[in-house]
C-alpha positions as CSV (number, residue, x, y, z in Angstrom):
1,M,52.0,84.7,106.1
2,R,54.6,87.1,104.7
3,A,57.3,85.8,106.9
4,V,56.5,82.2,105.9
5,N,56.7,83.2,102.2
6,I,60.1,84.8,102.7
7,F,61.4,81.8,104.5
8,H,60.3,79.3,101.8
9,L,61.5,81.5,99.0
10,G,64.8,81.7,100.7
11,I,65.0,77.9,101.0
12,K,64.3,77.8,97.3
13,E,67.3,80.2,96.7
14,L,69.5,77.9,98.8
15,R,68.5,74.8,96.9
16,S,69.1,76.7,93.6
17,L,72.6,77.6,94.8
18,L,73.3,74.0,95.7
19,R,72.5,72.9,92.1
20,D,75.1,75.4,90.8
21,P,78.5,73.6,91.2
22,M,80.5,76.5,89.8
23,M,79.2,78.9,92.5
24,I,80.0,76.4,95.2
25,V,83.5,76.1,93.9
26,L,83.8,79.9,93.8
27,I,82.6,80.2,97.4
28,V,85.0,77.5,98.7
29,Y,87.9,78.9,96.7
30,A,87.3,82.6,97.7
31,F,87.1,81.9,101.4
32,S,90.0,79.4,101.6
33,V,92.7,79.4,98.9
34,S,92.3,83.0,97.9
35,I,92.6,84.3,101.5
36,Y,95.6,82.1,102.2
37,T,97.5,83.1,99.1
38,A,96.7,86.8,99.6
39,A,98.2,86.6,103.0
40,T,101.3,84.5,102.2
41,A,102.2,85.5,98.6
42,M,102.0,89.2,98.4
43,P,103.8,90.4,95.2
44,D,104.0,94.0,96.4
45,T,106.4,93.1,99.2
46,L,110.0,91.8,99.2
47,H,109.9,88.1,99.9
48,K,112.5,85.6,98.9
49,A,113.8,87.7,96.1
50,P,116.6,85.9,94.2
51,I,120.0,87.5,94.4
52,A,123.4,86.6,92.9
53,I,126.7,88.1,94.0
54,V,130.0,88.4,92.2
55,D,132.7,88.6,94.9
56,E,135.8,89.7,93.3
57,D,137.4,90.9,96.5
58,R,137.2,87.7,98.6
59,S,137.9,89.7,101.7
60,Q,136.5,89.7,105.2
61,L,134.2,92.7,104.4
62,S,132.8,91.2,101.2
63,T,132.1,87.9,103.0
64,R,130.1,89.8,105.7
65,I,128.1,91.4,102.9
66,V,127.4,88.1,101.3
67,D,126.3,86.6,104.6
68,A,124.0,89.5,105.3
69,F,121.4,88.4,102.7
70,Y,119.2,85.7,103.9
71,P,115.5,84.7,104.0
72,P,112.7,85.8,104.2
73,Y,113.5,89.0,102.3
74,F,116.1,87.3,100.0
75,T,117.0,83.8,98.9
76,T,120.4,82.5,99.9
77,P,122.8,84.4,97.6
78,V,124.3,82.5,94.7
79,L,128.0,83.2,94.1
80,I,128.6,83.6,90.4
81,T,131.3,84.9,88.1
82,Q,131.1,88.2,86.2
83,D,130.6,86.3,82.9
84,E,127.5,84.6,84.3
85,M,125.8,87.8,85.6
86,D,124.2,89.1,82.4
87,A,123.2,85.7,81.2
88,R,121.4,84.8,84.5
89,M,119.6,88.1,84.5
90,D,118.5,87.7,80.9
91,A,117.2,84.2,81.8
92,G,115.2,85.7,84.7
93,L,117.0,83.7,87.3
94,D,118.0,86.7,89.4
95,T,116.2,89.8,90.4
96,F,119.4,91.4,91.8
97,A,123.0,90.9,90.9
98,L,125.6,92.5,93.1
99,D,129.2,93.0,91.9
100,I,131.8,93.6,94.6
101,P,135.0,94.9,92.9
102,P,138.5,93.8,93.8
103,G,140.3,95.8,96.5
104,F,136.9,96.8,98.0
105,Q,137.9,96.3,101.6
106,R,141.3,98.0,101.1
107,D,139.6,101.1,99.6
108,V,137.0,101.2,102.4
109,L,139.7,101.2,105.0
110,A,141.6,103.9,103.1
111,G,138.5,106.1,103.0
112,R,138.2,106.1,99.2
113,S,134.5,105.4,99.1
114,P,134.6,102.6,96.5
115,A,131.5,101.8,94.3
116,I,129.6,98.5,94.2
117,Q,127.6,97.7,91.1
118,L,124.0,96.6,91.6
119,N,122.1,95.2,88.6
120,V,118.3,95.1,89.0
121,D,115.7,93.3,86.9
122,A,113.2,96.2,86.7
123,T,110.5,94.1,85.1
124,R,109.7,92.9,88.6
125,M,108.8,96.5,89.4
126,S,107.5,96.2,93.0
127,Q,110.3,94.0,94.3
128,A,113.0,96.0,92.3
129,F,112.0,99.2,93.9
130,T,111.7,97.8,97.5
131,G,114.8,95.6,97.2
132,N,117.0,98.4,96.0
133,S,116.4,100.3,99.3
134,Y,116.9,97.1,101.3
135,I,120.2,96.2,99.6
136,H,121.5,99.8,100.1
137,S,120.6,99.7,103.8
138,I,122.1,96.2,104.3
139,I,125.4,97.0,102.7
140,G,125.7,100.4,104.5
141,S,125.0,98.7,107.8
142,E,127.6,96.0,107.2
143,V,130.3,98.5,106.2
144,I,129.6,100.6,109.3
145,T,129.7,97.6,111.6
146,F,133.0,96.5,109.9
147,L,134.6,99.9,110.3
148,Q,133.7,100.1,114.0
149,G,136.3,97.4,114.6
150,Y,139.0,99.7,113.1
151,R,137.8,103.2,114.1
152,P,136.5,104.7,117.3
153,N,133.0,103.7,118.1
154,T,130.7,106.7,118.0
155,T,127.5,106.7,120.0
156,P,124.5,108.0,118.1
157,A,123.0,111.2,119.4
158,V,119.5,109.7,119.5
159,D,118.4,106.2,120.2
160,L,115.1,105.2,118.7
161,A,113.1,102.7,120.8
162,L,110.5,101.1,118.5
163,R,107.2,99.8,120.0
164,A,104.9,98.3,117.4
165,R,101.3,97.9,118.7
166,F,98.7,95.5,117.4
167,N,101.3,93.8,115.2
168,P,104.6,93.5,117.2
169,E,106.2,91.2,114.6
170,L,105.3,93.7,111.7
171,N,104.0,90.6,109.9
172,K,102.4,91.6,106.6
173,S,100.3,88.5,106.4
174,W,98.4,89.6,109.5
175,F,97.1,92.5,107.5
176,G,96.7,90.8,104.1
177,G,94.7,87.8,105.4
178,V,92.1,89.9,107.3
179,M,91.7,92.5,104.5
180,E,91.2,89.7,101.9
181,L,88.5,88.2,104.1
182,I,86.7,91.6,104.2
183,S,87.0,92.1,100.4
184,T,85.8,88.5,99.8
185,I,82.7,89.1,101.9
186,T,81.8,92.1,99.8
187,M,82.5,90.5,96.5
188,L,80.7,87.2,97.1
189,S,77.6,88.9,98.5
190,I,77.2,91.1,95.5
191,V,77.9,88.3,93.1
192,L,75.6,85.7,94.6
193,T,72.5,87.9,94.9
194,G,73.0,89.5,91.4
195,A,73.6,86.1,89.9
196,A,70.5,84.6,91.6
197,L,68.3,87.3,90.1
198,L,69.8,86.9,86.6
199,R,69.6,83.1,86.8
200,E,65.9,83.3,87.5
201,R,65.4,85.7,84.6
202,E,67.4,83.5,82.2
203,H,65.6,80.4,83.3
204,G,62.2,82.1,83.1
205,T,61.3,81.3,86.8
206,V,60.6,85.0,87.5
207,E,57.4,84.7,85.5
208,H,56.4,81.7,87.7
209,L,56.9,83.8,90.8
210,L,54.7,86.6,89.4
211,V,51.6,84.3,89.2
212,M,52.1,83.2,92.8
213,P,50.6,85.1,95.8
214,V,54.0,86.7,96.7
215,T,55.1,90.3,96.6
216,P,58.3,91.8,95.2
217,F,59.3,92.6,98.7
218,E,59.1,89.0,99.7
219,I,61.0,87.8,96.7
220,M,63.8,90.3,97.3
221,A,64.0,89.8,101.0
222,A,64.2,86.0,100.5
223,K,67.2,86.5,98.2
224,V,68.9,88.9,100.6
225,W,68.6,86.6,103.7
226,A,69.5,83.4,101.8
227,M,72.7,84.7,100.1
228,A,73.7,86.7,103.2
229,L,73.4,83.5,105.3
230,V,75.6,81.6,102.9
231,V,78.3,84.3,102.9
232,L,78.1,84.8,106.7
233,A,78.5,81.0,107.3
234,A,81.5,80.8,104.8
235,S,83.2,83.9,106.4
236,T,82.7,82.4,109.9
237,C,84.4,79.1,108.8
238,S,87.2,81.1,107.0
239,L,87.8,83.3,110.1
240,F,88.3,80.3,112.4
241,I,89.8,77.8,110.0
242,V,91.9,79.8,107.6
243,V,92.7,83.1,109.4
244,K,93.0,81.8,113.0
245,G,94.0,78.2,112.1
246,A,96.1,77.9,108.9
247,L,97.6,81.5,109.0
248,A,97.8,81.7,112.8
249,I,96.8,85.3,112.8
250,P,95.9,86.4,116.4
251,I,92.4,87.9,116.6
252,V,92.3,90.0,119.8
253,G,88.8,91.3,119.5
254,S,85.4,89.7,119.7
255,S,84.6,87.4,116.8
256,P,80.8,87.5,117.4
257,L,80.9,91.4,117.3
258,F,82.8,91.3,114.0
259,L,80.3,88.8,112.5
260,A,77.4,91.1,113.7
261,G,79.1,93.9,111.7
262,A,79.5,91.5,108.8
263,A,75.8,90.8,108.9
264,L,75.0,94.5,108.5
265,Q,77.6,94.7,105.7
266,L,75.9,91.8,104.0
267,F,72.5,93.5,104.3
268,A,73.9,96.5,102.4
269,T,75.9,94.6,99.8
270,T,73.3,92.0,99.0
271,S,70.8,94.8,98.4
272,L,73.5,96.4,96.1
273,G,73.8,93.1,94.3
274,I,70.0,93.0,93.6
275,F,70.2,96.6,92.3
276,L,73.0,95.7,89.9
277,G,71.1,92.5,88.9
278,T,68.1,94.6,87.9
279,I,70.3,96.9,85.7
280,A,72.1,94.1,83.9
281,R,70.3,92.0,81.3
282,S,72.8,89.2,81.2
283,M,75.7,87.7,83.2
284,P,78.4,89.3,81.0
285,Q,76.8,92.7,81.6
286,F,76.7,92.0,85.3
287,G,80.4,91.1,85.2
288,L,81.2,94.4,83.6
289,L,79.2,96.3,86.2
290,L,81.0,94.4,89.0
291,M,84.3,95.7,87.8
292,L,83.0,99.3,87.9
293,V,81.6,98.9,91.4
294,L,83.9,96.4,93.2
295,L,87.3,98.1,92.3
296,P,86.4,101.5,93.8
297,L,84.7,99.8,96.8
298,Q,87.8,97.7,97.7
299,I,90.6,100.1,96.7
300,L,89.1,103.3,98.2
301,S,87.6,101.9,101.3
302,G,90.9,101.8,103.3
303,A,91.5,98.1,102.9
304,V,94.4,98.6,100.5
305,T,95.8,102.0,101.4
306,P,95.0,104.3,104.4
307,R,92.1,106.7,103.7
308,E,94.2,109.5,105.1
309,S,96.5,109.3,102.1
310,M,93.6,109.9,99.7
311,P,92.3,113.2,98.5
312,E,89.7,114.8,100.8
313,F,87.0,114.7,98.2
314,V,87.5,110.9,97.7
315,Q,87.4,110.4,101.5
316,F,84.1,112.4,101.7
317,V,82.5,110.5,98.8
318,M,83.5,107.1,100.1
319,M,81.7,107.7,103.4
320,A,78.5,106.8,101.4
321,A,80.0,103.3,100.7
322,P,79.4,100.5,103.1
323,N,82.9,99.1,102.7
324,T,84.4,102.2,104.3
325,H,82.6,101.7,107.5
326,F,83.0,97.9,107.4
327,V,86.8,98.2,107.0
328,K,87.0,100.6,109.9
329,L,84.8,98.4,112.0
330,A,86.8,95.2,111.2
331,Q,90.2,96.7,111.8
332,A,89.1,98.2,115.1
333,I,87.6,94.9,116.4
334,L,90.0,92.3,115.0
335,Y,93.3,94.2,115.3
336,R,92.8,96.6,118.3
337,G,90.2,94.6,120.3
338,A,87.7,97.4,120.3
339,G,84.3,96.9,121.8
340,F,80.8,98.0,120.7
341,E,81.2,101.3,122.6
342,V,84.0,102.2,120.1
343,V,82.5,100.9,116.8
344,W,78.8,101.8,117.3
345,P,79.0,104.7,114.8
346,Q,80.1,102.2,112.1
347,F,77.2,99.9,113.0
348,V,74.7,102.8,112.7
349,A,76.2,103.9,109.4
350,L,76.0,100.4,108.0
351,A,72.4,100.0,109.1
352,L,71.5,103.4,107.5
353,I,73.3,102.7,104.2
354,G,71.9,99.2,104.0
355,S,68.3,100.5,104.5
356,I,68.8,103.1,101.8
357,L,70.2,100.5,99.4
358,F,67.5,98.1,100.2
359,A,64.8,100.7,99.5
360,L,66.4,101.7,96.2
361,S,66.8,98.1,95.1
362,L,63.2,97.3,96.0
363,A,61.9,100.2,94.0
364,R,64.1,99.2,91.0
365,F,63.1,95.5,91.4
366,R,59.3,96.4,91.5
367,K,59.8,98.5,88.3
368,T,61.6,95.6,86.6
369,I,58.9,93.1,87.5
370,S,56.1,95.4,86.4
371,T,57.7,95.8,82.9
372,M,58.1,92.0,82.7
373,A,54.4,91.5,83.7
């Protein structure tokens, strides 16, 4: 009888979600447009940065430098005059403006080490910092290549043979798309379960449930399985349609194994959503709690920066967060093709953390219902 109650209460949750068009829009957007844009439009990387060049030398070397800037890191350089340089940067048309002085090639051949002026729009901080290093490297490489035609060719003492595993193209979108999917699974599972509880409280339907022959465990279990099912179905579609299809990100591991890990992650995060829903008294309060919880979960889990670069205390504390184990599990399966024999510790950790969060949430949920009764 208890299983039947949990099933029918879960169906009620699904019907309630279908009657909320804004939540449906949020789910569709988060698992489609959000993942695609996070993978293709990453503001912290150098991608099609606008650059203008003042070529006052008009020499063979300056022409080589102009031709060295091309997509995807930079847009095709715009040749301008010196009088236009400041005005274009003030208007925000160029992130970089390079001024090659007259007699530049002559001075390079004479060994005088001439200077090139590089103006940078530092309001675009991330691209300005990265692009400065790229431009310095490109100009240095072109000058060295040019000089090798006039001076003896020196063989480097060490030849570095680069072998990139798991991402041979060093394509940033491969990382961004999968990590955004992982973050979306966590975010939507917490939002949907917490909002479902608050919605019933605001509409007064919790009181209706209290007079029915159902227990707090059945009510909470129904919300957990219903919202977890919605997020798991949406993440499955996103994995095959957006990640594998639209973004063409190669997934070398087992998709069913990843989805099994995602189900354990949803068990933990939906329980966390119930816990936050019992603390908050309204949707605005719930939104504030989400900011306090989601940001540390996503930033410190290893999805944004490697955990090894974090302080040891933070690494130790974050082992209690389900996201840490889910990120390790997802990266191992989807990137490196790991099997269950490799990721079983993360499965055990997620099951243990999920059980603890479920027990804490159930205790809090029972206390909240008893005060309402």
